[in-house]
C-alpha positions as a Python dict, from the first residue, in 0.01 Angstrom:
ca = {
    (1, 'M'): (0, 0, 0),
    (2, 'T'): (-271, -31, -263),
    (3, 'G'): (-623, 89, -214),
    (4, 'T'): (-749, -268, -163),
    (5, 'E'): (-499, -365, 105),
    (6, 'L'): (-587, -322, 471),
    (7, 'P'): (-343, -255, 754),
    (8, 'T'): (-263, -520, 1012),
    (9, 'I'): (-385, -484, 1369),
    (10, 'L'): (-140, -664, 1597),
    (11, 'L'): (-302, -776, 1923),
    (12, 'F'): (-59, -807, 2212),
    (13, 'I'): (-330, -908, 2459),
    (14, 'A'): (-340, -1158, 2742),
    (15, 'N'): (-654, -1053, 2932),
    (16, 'P'): (-918, -1333, 2892),
    (17, 'A'): (-1190, -1068, 2876),
    (18, 'L'): (-1043, -949, 2548),
    (19, 'E'): (-1070, -1285, 2367),
    (20, 'P'): (-1365, -1164, 2150),
    (21, 'L'): (-1170, -866, 2020),
    (22, 'E'): (-995, -1048, 1734),
    (23, 'N'): (-1319, -1191, 1596),
    (24, 'A'): (-1497, -857, 1636),
    (25, 'L'): (-1231, -682, 1430),
    (26, 'Q'): (-1235, -951, 1164),
    (27, 'A'): (-1615, -929, 1148),
    (28, 'R'): (-1569, -560, 1050),
    (29, 'G'): (-1338, -661, 765),
    (30, 'L'): (-1023, -567, 957),
    (31, 'A'): (-706, -780, 947),
    (32, 'A'): (-638, -859, 1313),
    (33, 'M'): (-370, -1102, 1438),
    (34, 'R'): (-300, -1227, 1791),
    (35, 'V'): (71, -1206, 1878),
    (36, 'R'): (177, -1489, 2108),
    (37, 'S'): (533, -1389, 2186),
    (38, 'L'): (782, -1103, 2161),
    (39, 'E'): (978, -1288, 1891),
    (40, 'D'): (659, -1329, 1678),
    (41, 'G'): (604, -957, 1721),
    (42, 'R'): (952, -878, 1595),
    (43, 'K'): (900, -1088, 1285),
    (44, 'L'): (560, -937, 1202),
    (45, 'L'): (681, -580, 1253),
    (46, 'A'): (992, -644, 1035),
    (47, 'A'): (759, -722, 745),
    (48, 'R'): (478, -471, 805),
    (49, 'R'): (573, -203, 1053),
    (50, 'A'): (471, 86, 823),
    (51, 'T'): (116, -57, 773),
    (52, 'S'): (37, -177, 1131),
    (53, 'V'): (-127, -48, 1442),
    (54, 'A'): (-109, -237, 1769),
    (55, 'V'): (-325, -318, 2076),
    (56, 'L'): (-126, -375, 2397),
    (57, 'D'): (-277, -458, 2735),
    (58, 'T'): (-125, -444, 3082),
    (59, 'Y'): (-261, -778, 3197),
    (60, 'H'): (-41, -1000, 3420),
    (61, 'P'): (60, -1269, 3373),
    (62, 'A'): (136, -1240, 3000),
    (63, 'P'): (367, -1432, 2763),
    (64, 'F'): (561, -1113, 2696),
    (65, 'S'): (696, -816, 2892),
    (66, 'F'): (480, -504, 2861),
    (67, 'A'): (787, -282, 2866),
    (68, 'A'): (971, -489, 2601),
    (69, 'V'): (666, -483, 2365),
    (70, 'Y'): (619, -108, 2417),
    (71, 'R'): (988, -45, 2332),
    (72, 'L'): (954, -269, 2025),
    (73, 'L'): (644, -90, 1899),
    (74, 'H'): (805, 252, 1947),
    (75, 'E'): (1124, 191, 1758),
    (76, 'S'): (1143, 422, 1456),
    (77, 'P'): (904, 445, 1286),
    (78, 'A'): (668, 411, 1585),
    (79, 'V'): (360, 195, 1550),
    (80, 'P'): (36, 368, 1662),
    (81, 'T'): (-78, 177, 1969),
    (82, 'L'): (-399, 147, 2167),
    (83, 'L'): (-299, 73, 2526),
    (84, 'L'): (-553, -106, 2743),
    (85, 'L'): (-489, 8, 3096),
    (86, 'G'): (-612, -207, 3382),
    (87, 'N'): (-528, -253, 3741),
    (88, 'P'): (-591, -624, 3814),
    (89, 'S'): (-517, -751, 4165),
    (90, 'G'): (-391, -416, 4277),
    (91, 'Q'): (-115, -418, 4015),
    (92, 'T'): (26, -75, 3938),
    (93, 'T'): (-25, 30, 3578),
    (94, 'P'): (321, 28, 3417),
    (95, 'L'): (253, 322, 3191),
    (96, 'L'): (56, 636, 3279),
    (97, 'P'): (-145, 816, 3014),
    (98, 'D'): (61, 1136, 3031),
    (99, 'S'): (370, 944, 2925),
    (100, 'L'): (224, 801, 2599),
    (101, 'S'): (357, 866, 2257),
    (102, 'P'): (167, 1132, 2062),
    (103, 'R'): (60, 857, 1815),
    (104, 'D'): (-101, 642, 2084),
    (105, 'D'): (-444, 619, 2240),
    (106, 'Y'): (-557, 444, 2557),
    (107, 'A'): (-864, 296, 2716),
    (108, 'R'): (-938, 194, 3068),
    (109, 'L'): (-1056, -159, 3138),
    (110, 'P'): (-1312, -295, 3171),
    (111, 'A'): (-1450, -171, 2839),
    (112, 'Q'): (-1701, -297, 2588),
    (113, 'I'): (-1554, -475, 2284),
    (114, 'D'): (-1750, -250, 2045),
    (115, 'E'): (-1594, 60, 2205),
    (116, 'L'): (-1245, -87, 2162),
    (117, 'V'): (-1320, -159, 1798),
    (118, 'L'): (-1421, 208, 1749),
    (119, 'R'): (-1095, 322, 1919),
    (120, 'I'): (-893, 103, 1688),
    (121, 'Q'): (-1078, 240, 1382),
    (122, 'A'): (-1007, 595, 1497),
    (123, 'L'): (-641, 509, 1552),
    (124, 'L'): (-619, 374, 1197),
    (125, 'V'): (-788, 683, 1057),
    (126, 'R'): (-560, 926, 1239),
    (127, 'A'): (-263, 730, 1116),
    (128, 'G'): (-384, 779, 756),
    (129, 'L'): (-455, 404, 707),
    (130, 'P'): (-769, 274, 542),
    (131, 'V'): (-1046, 123, 754),
    (132, 'G'): (-1261, -82, 519),
    (133, 'N'): (-1520, 146, 364),
    (134, 'L'): (-1418, 429, 596),
    (135, 'A'): (-1130, 573, 401),
    (136, 'A'): (-888, 804, 584),
    (137, 'A'): (-916, 1055, 301),
    (138, 'S'): (-1284, 1099, 365),
    (139, 'Y'): (-1243, 1154, 737),
    (140, 'S'): (-1319, 1509, 845),
    (141, 'G'): (-1271, 1473, 1218),
    (142, 'P'): (-1017, 1654, 1442),
    (143, 'D'): (-653, 1669, 1339),
    (144, 'R'): (-647, 1358, 1123),
    (145, 'D'): (-318, 1455, 964),
    (146, 'A'): (-154, 1523, 1299),
    (147, 'A'): (-205, 1157, 1399),
    (148, 'R'): (-178, 1272, 1761),
    (149, 'F'): (-272, 1113, 2086),
    (150, 'H'): (-646, 1163, 2132),
    (151, 'H'): (-860, 1061, 2423),
    (152, 'G'): (-1157, 1288, 2479),
    (153, 'Q'): (-1340, 1363, 2800),
    (154, 'V'): (-1712, 1303, 2858),
    (155, 'I'): (-1861, 1591, 3057),
    (156, 'A'): (-2211, 1506, 3185),
    (157, 'V'): (-2421, 1806, 3292),
    (158, 'Y'): (-2678, 1687, 3543),
    (159, 'G'): (-2936, 1859, 3763),
    (160, 'P'): (-3168, 1657, 3989),
    (161, 'K'): (-3452, 1900, 3927),
    (162, 'G'): (-3593, 2049, 3611),
    (163, 'G'): (-3558, 2425, 3558),
    (164, 'V'): (-3211, 2469, 3720),
    (165, 'G'): (-3056, 2581, 3391),
    (166, 'R'): (-2885, 2256, 3304),
    (167, 'S'): (-2933, 2283, 2923),
    (168, 'T'): (-2829, 2646, 2913),
    (169, 'I'): (-2505, 2556, 3094),
    (170, 'A'): (-2444, 2254, 2865),
    (171, 'I'): (-2477, 2441, 2539),
    (172, 'N'): (-2265, 2734, 2654),
    (173, 'L'): (-2000, 2497, 2786),
    (174, 'A'): (-1991, 2320, 2450),
    (175, 'V'): (-1976, 2645, 2249),
    (176, 'G'): (-1715, 2795, 2483),
    (177, 'L'): (-1490, 2487, 2447),
    (178, 'A'): (-1529, 2496, 2068),
    (179, 'R'): (-1428, 2864, 2060),
    (180, 'L'): (-1114, 2761, 2252),
    (181, 'E'): (-1038, 2555, 1938),
    (182, 'R'): (-1129, 2223, 2099),
    (183, 'Q'): (-1313, 1960, 1904),
    (184, 'V'): (-1657, 1928, 2071),
    (185, 'A'): (-1959, 1706, 2045),
    (186, 'L'): (-2283, 1794, 2226),
    (187, 'V'): (-2518, 1508, 2301),
    (188, 'D'): (-2880, 1586, 2390),
    (189, 'A'): (-2953, 1298, 2633),
    (190, 'D'): (-3265, 1446, 2783),
    (191, 'L'): (-3468, 1185, 2590),
    (192, 'W'): (-3806, 1308, 2713),
    (193, 'F'): (-3781, 1684, 2684),
    (194, 'G'): (-3453, 1771, 2511),
    (195, 'D'): (-3413, 2146, 2436),
    (196, 'V'): (-3070, 2149, 2268),
    (197, 'P'): (-3194, 2184, 1907),
    (198, 'V'): (-3424, 2470, 2006),
    (199, 'L'): (-3159, 2652, 2210),
    (200, 'L'): (-2919, 2628, 1916),
    (201, 'D'): (-3174, 2696, 1644),
    (202, 'L'): (-3085, 2370, 1465),
    (203, 'H'): (-3309, 2149, 1253),
    (204, 'S'): (-3247, 1796, 1131),
    (205, 'E'): (-3421, 1461, 1085),
    (206, 'K'): (-3109, 1287, 1222),
    (207, 'S'): (-3105, 1195, 1592),
    (208, 'L'): (-3013, 930, 1844),
    (209, 'V'): (-3305, 728, 1708),
    (210, 'S'): (-3105, 696, 1382),
    (211, 'L'): (-2853, 480, 1566),
    (212, 'V'): (-3098, 229, 1706),
    (213, 'D'): (-3082, -12, 1411),
    (214, 'S'): (-2702, -19, 1430),
    (215, 'A'): (-2687, -17, 1811),
    (216, 'E'): (-2527, -359, 1832),
    (217, 'H'): (-2242, -265, 1601),
    (218, 'L'): (-2174, 109, 1615),
    (219, 'D'): (-1910, 230, 1372),
    (220, 'L'): (-1744, 559, 1293),
    (221, 'D'): (-1949, 613, 975),
    (222, 'A'): (-2277, 585, 1161),
    (223, 'L'): (-2161, 803, 1453),
    (224, 'R'): (-2043, 1079, 1226),
    (225, 'E'): (-2343, 1068, 995),
    (226, 'V'): (-2593, 1157, 1270),
    (227, 'L'): (-2408, 1468, 1389),
    (228, 'V'): (-2550, 1811, 1304),
    (229, 'P'): (-2297, 2098, 1274),
    (230, 'H'): (-2349, 2422, 1457),
    (231, 'P'): (-2182, 2748, 1328),
    (232, 'S'): (-1971, 2757, 1644),
    (233, 'G'): (-1797, 2438, 1541),
    (234, 'V'): (-1986, 2216, 1789),
    (235, 'Q'): (-2118, 1889, 1642),
    (236, 'V'): (-2463, 1812, 1787),
    (237, 'L'): (-2641, 1478, 1834),
    (238, 'F'): (-3014, 1536, 1876),
    (239, 'G'): (-3204, 1326, 2128),
    (240, 'V'): (-3548, 1190, 2053),
    (241, 'P'): (-3777, 1397, 1825),
    (242, 'E'): (-4096, 1284, 2008),
    (243, 'P'): (-4168, 1117, 2347),
    (244, 'S'): (-4336, 817, 2184),
    (245, 'L'): (-3994, 705, 2050),
    (246, 'V'): (-3816, 707, 2390),
    (247, 'E'): (-3909, 345, 2448),
    (248, 'T'): (-3724, 243, 2129),
    (249, 'I'): (-3390, 360, 2278),
    (250, 'P'): (-3195, 81, 2449),
    (251, 'A'): (-3086, 194, 2795),
    (252, 'S'): (-2717, 134, 2710),
    (253, 'L'): (-2722, 327, 2385),
    (254, 'P'): (-2673, 691, 2510),
    (255, 'S'): (-2370, 599, 2724),
    (256, 'R'): (-2216, 381, 2453),
    (257, 'V'): (-2254, 661, 2198),
    (258, 'A'): (-2112, 929, 2429),
    (259, 'S'): (-1819, 704, 2519),
    (260, 'A'): (-1754, 623, 2154),
    (261, 'Y'): (-1734, 996, 2063),
    (262, 'R'): (-1429, 1016, 2288),
    (263, 'T'): (-1231, 873, 1996),
    (264, 'L'): (-1319, 1169, 1769),
    (265, 'F'): (-1355, 1471, 2002),
    (266, 'D'): (-1163, 1647, 2278),
    (267, 'F'): (-1482, 1697, 2474),
    (268, 'V'): (-1820, 1524, 2466),
    (269, 'V'): (-2068, 1744, 2656),
    (270, 'V'): (-2383, 1555, 2751),
    (271, 'D'): (-2703, 1729, 2854),
    (272, 'T'): (-2888, 1475, 3070),
    (273, 'H'): (-3236, 1430, 3216),
    (274, 'P'): (-3327, 1524, 3573),
    (275, 'S'): (-3400, 1169, 3684),
    (276, 'M'): (-3218, 852, 3787),
    (277, 'E'): (-3338, 636, 3504),
    (278, 'E'): (-3106, 351, 3409),
    (279, 'Y'): (-2970, 526, 3098),
    (280, 'V'): (-2888, 839, 3301),
    (281, 'L'): (-2706, 634, 3568),
    (282, 'Q'): (-2501, 474, 3286),
    (283, 'L'): (-2411, 815, 3147),
    (284, 'L'): (-2296, 938, 3485),
    (285, 'E'): (-2099, 621, 3530),
    (286, 'I'): (-1893, 658, 3214),
    (287, 'A'): (-1851, 1037, 3245),
    (288, 'D'): (-1506, 1175, 3328),
    (289, 'R'): (-1657, 1484, 3495),
    (290, 'I'): (-2010, 1547, 3617),
    (291, 'L'): (-2126, 1905, 3643),
    (292, 'L'): (-2390, 1886, 3922),
    (293, 'V'): (-2610, 2191, 3869),
    (294, 'T'): (-2813, 2326, 4159),
    (295, 'T'): (-2986, 2651, 4250),
    (296, 'P'): (-3016, 2830, 4588),
    (297, 'E'): (-3366, 2702, 4663),
    (298, 'L'): (-3457, 2458, 4941),
    (299, 'S'): (-3617, 2199, 4706),
    (300, 'S'): (-3311, 2201, 4475),
    (301, 'I'): (-3070, 2185, 4763),
    (302, 'R'): (-3257, 1885, 4910),
    (303, 'S'): (-3241, 1702, 4571),
    (304, 'T'): (-2875, 1787, 4531),
    (305, 'A'): (-2798, 1646, 4874),
    (306, 'E'): (-2954, 1316, 4770),
    (307, 'V'): (-2733, 1307, 4457),
    (308, 'L'): (-2420, 1378, 4666),
    (309, 'R'): (-2505, 1084, 4893),
    (310, 'L'): (-2556, 858, 4594),
    (311, 'A'): (-2232, 980, 4436),
    (312, 'T'): (-2040, 869, 4745),
    (313, 'Q'): (-2207, 529, 4739),
    (314, 'L'): (-2129, 478, 4369),
    (315, 'D'): (-1778, 623, 4388),
    (316, 'W'): (-1859, 924, 4171),
    (317, 'A'): (-1773, 1194, 4424),
    (318, 'H'): (-1428, 1256, 4280),
    (319, 'K'): (-1590, 1333, 3935),
    (320, 'L'): (-1833, 1597, 4068),
    (321, 'L'): (-1809, 1970, 4004),
    (322, 'L'): (-2083, 2152, 4193),
    (323, 'V'): (-2220, 2445, 3989),
    (324, 'L'): (-2446, 2695, 4165),
    (325, 'N'): (-2677, 2860, 3908),
    (326, 'R'): (-2861, 3184, 3989),
    (327, 'A'): (-2606, 3226, 4263),
    (328, 'N'): (-2705, 3583, 4355),
    (329, 'S'): (-3056, 3488, 4474),
    (330, 'G'): (-3219, 3265, 4736),
    (331, 'V'): (-3028, 3086, 5012),
    (332, 'H'): (-2689, 3239, 5097),
    (333, 'L'): (-2375, 3056, 4973),
    (334, 'E'): (-2248, 2980, 5325),
    (335, 'Q'): (-2578, 2826, 5433),
    (336, 'L'): (-2603, 2623, 5111),
    (337, 'E'): (-2248, 2481, 5151),
    (338, 'R'): (-2320, 2401, 5515),
    (339, 'D'): (-2635, 2217, 5425),
    (340, 'L'): (-2471, 2017, 5147),
    (341, 'G'): (-2144, 1958, 5331),
    (342, 'V'): (-1936, 2044, 5027),
    (343, 'K'): (-1794, 2358, 4865),
    (344, 'V'): (-1942, 2515, 4551),
    (345, 'D'): (-1691, 2485, 4263),
    (346, 'A'): (-1844, 2735, 4025),
    (347, 'M'): (-2109, 3009, 4044),
    (348, 'I'): (-2326, 3155, 3771),
    (349, 'V'): (-2540, 3459, 3845),
    (350, 'S'): (-2905, 3495, 3762),
    (351, 'A'): (-2974, 3670, 3436),
    (352, 'G'): (-3329, 3583, 3352),
    (353, 'P'): (-3402, 3833, 3069),
    (354, 'R'): (-3065, 3769, 2905),
    (355, 'V'): (-3108, 3386, 2918),
    (356, 'V'): (-3471, 3406, 2793),
    (357, 'D'): (-3363, 3636, 2503),
    (358, 'A'): (-3078, 3393, 2415),
    (359, 'A'): (-3317, 3098, 2416),
    (360, 'N'): (-3572, 3276, 2197),
    (361, 'R'): (-3306, 3366, 1950),
    (362, 'G'): (-3151, 3024, 1949),
    (363, 'Q'): (-2812, 3179, 2032),
    (364, 'P'): (-2598, 3076, 2338),
    (365, 'V'): (-2517, 3363, 2572),
    (366, 'L'): (-2145, 3328, 2503),
    (367, 'L'): (-2201, 3403, 2135),
    (368, 'M'): (-2436, 3697, 2201),
    (369, 'D'): (-2204, 3870, 2444),
    (370, 'T'): (-1846, 3813, 2330),
    (371, 'T'): (-1704, 4112, 2518),
    (372, 'G'): (-1818, 3995, 2861),
    (373, 'K'): (-2046, 4292, 2932),
    (374, 'E'): (-2289, 4068, 3120),
    (375, 'H'): (-2186, 3907, 3449),
    (376, 'I'): (-2335, 3575, 3344),
    (377, 'T'): (-2108, 3570, 3041),
    (378, 'R'): (-1802, 3607, 3256),
    (379, 'D'): (-1920, 3332, 3490),
    (380, 'L'): (-1985, 3096, 3200),
    (381, 'A'): (-1643, 3176, 3048),
    (382, 'R'): (-1474, 3097, 3376),
    (383, 'L'): (-1650, 2758, 3387),
    (384, 'V'): (-1533, 2687, 3032),
    (385, 'A'): (-1173, 2773, 3122),
    (386, 'R'): (-1189, 2543, 3426),
    (387, 'I'): (-1310, 2248, 3220),
    (388, 'A'): (-1058, 2320, 2944),
    (389, 'N'): (-779, 2360, 3206),
    (390, 'V'): (-673, 2697, 3069),
    (391, 'P'): (-622, 3030, 3245),
    (392, 'E'): (-937, 3230, 3318),
    (393, 'P'): (-1010, 3488, 3051),
    (394, 'R'): (-899, 3845, 3115),
    (395, 'W'): (-1164, 4115, 3054),
    (396, 'S'): (-1034, 4459, 2971),
    (397, 'L'): (-1129, 4786, 2808),
    (398, 'D'): (-979, 4913, 2484),
    (399, 'Q'): (-850, 5266, 2448),
    (400, 'A'): (-1190, 5396, 2350),
    (401, 'G'): (-1338, 5261, 2671),
    (402, 'G'): (-1516, 4966, 2507),
    (403, 'R'): (-1478, 4607, 2605),
    (404, 'R'): (-1242, 4387, 2407),
    (405, 'P'): (-1371, 4054, 2288),
    (406, 'L'): (-1312, 3756, 2511),
    (407, 'W'): (-989, 3580, 2419),
    (408, 'R'): (-1060, 3335, 2140),
    (409, 'L'): (-1432, 3367, 2182),
    (410, 'K'): (-1522, 3528, 1855),
}
């Protein structure tokens, strides 16, 4: 394929809500074609299998069999495929995410057309195919050459009160995941009083504000350009540099950006704002997991109880992980769990001087204490392991009696 040729995006879609997708792709300069039958698909693939990617939805009724199209696409050589998984009218999804080919990606419906375009662009890039002015050779994201299945998780860190340690937990979670060799983005979505740049000692003119002008048509170039690298490997998106600019941020932009980063990263950690503003609600809605941070104080417990009730009403309860910060002070654990009616999932001890020192240095605790000497370090590392779904780290002494560095935290 010459440098001026573009790959073909074959759209095996029947869902009426996806009608705008073909035009949206073409508007980005991508060659997209609707496929009306299985026979048409066979003919197109016979001519251009090596330079195609596909989009396949699970909508019923459709003019083709999902299973037949999937088999056709995954004959050798397999065509990288974005599967759009829905569950209309109680229909059972015919293919579960854990059974996908390593070259595939998936998205749950309903989803915004722009987000689907970004997923298709990322699929092209990971397959080594050109995407207009975003050449695969210039892509520096995770595992481009592996062309593997990639669908990141958005982890929203939320506390209903200020001062509960939400930002400290968010930055240490992001850094810990990165040290486990995961690709991690950290989004500062506390638009009013974001502390992430200070806590990481980072400086840049780039921020979420930089995406406002392209908010209607986000693309991979713009999303990558605004990220600021941290020495740990975390890629950071600053929030808003000054409060007067908050009103320029569309309410939908933070959630759209966080969701779009799923196409590039294993984890997108989002530090939120302690409020229920519309943009915060949208972030919690699209999150795969919500770390609900509380402290053993009556006012914090009361606010947390309100969030738990809201989560049940909005069907978020299954996404919640309750994190008790400063767990060795205040109200006893048993009383707190009784008052909230739920169990605490993770506990982090109070370590005021250590946390203050880390903040003043602009260094996360997990990078300042790699041997787990401090109790708070071990608690944070256990939280990281839980989110990453890996065994908890083992802390041990070497022959000289000193602590060995935490596994892969270096």
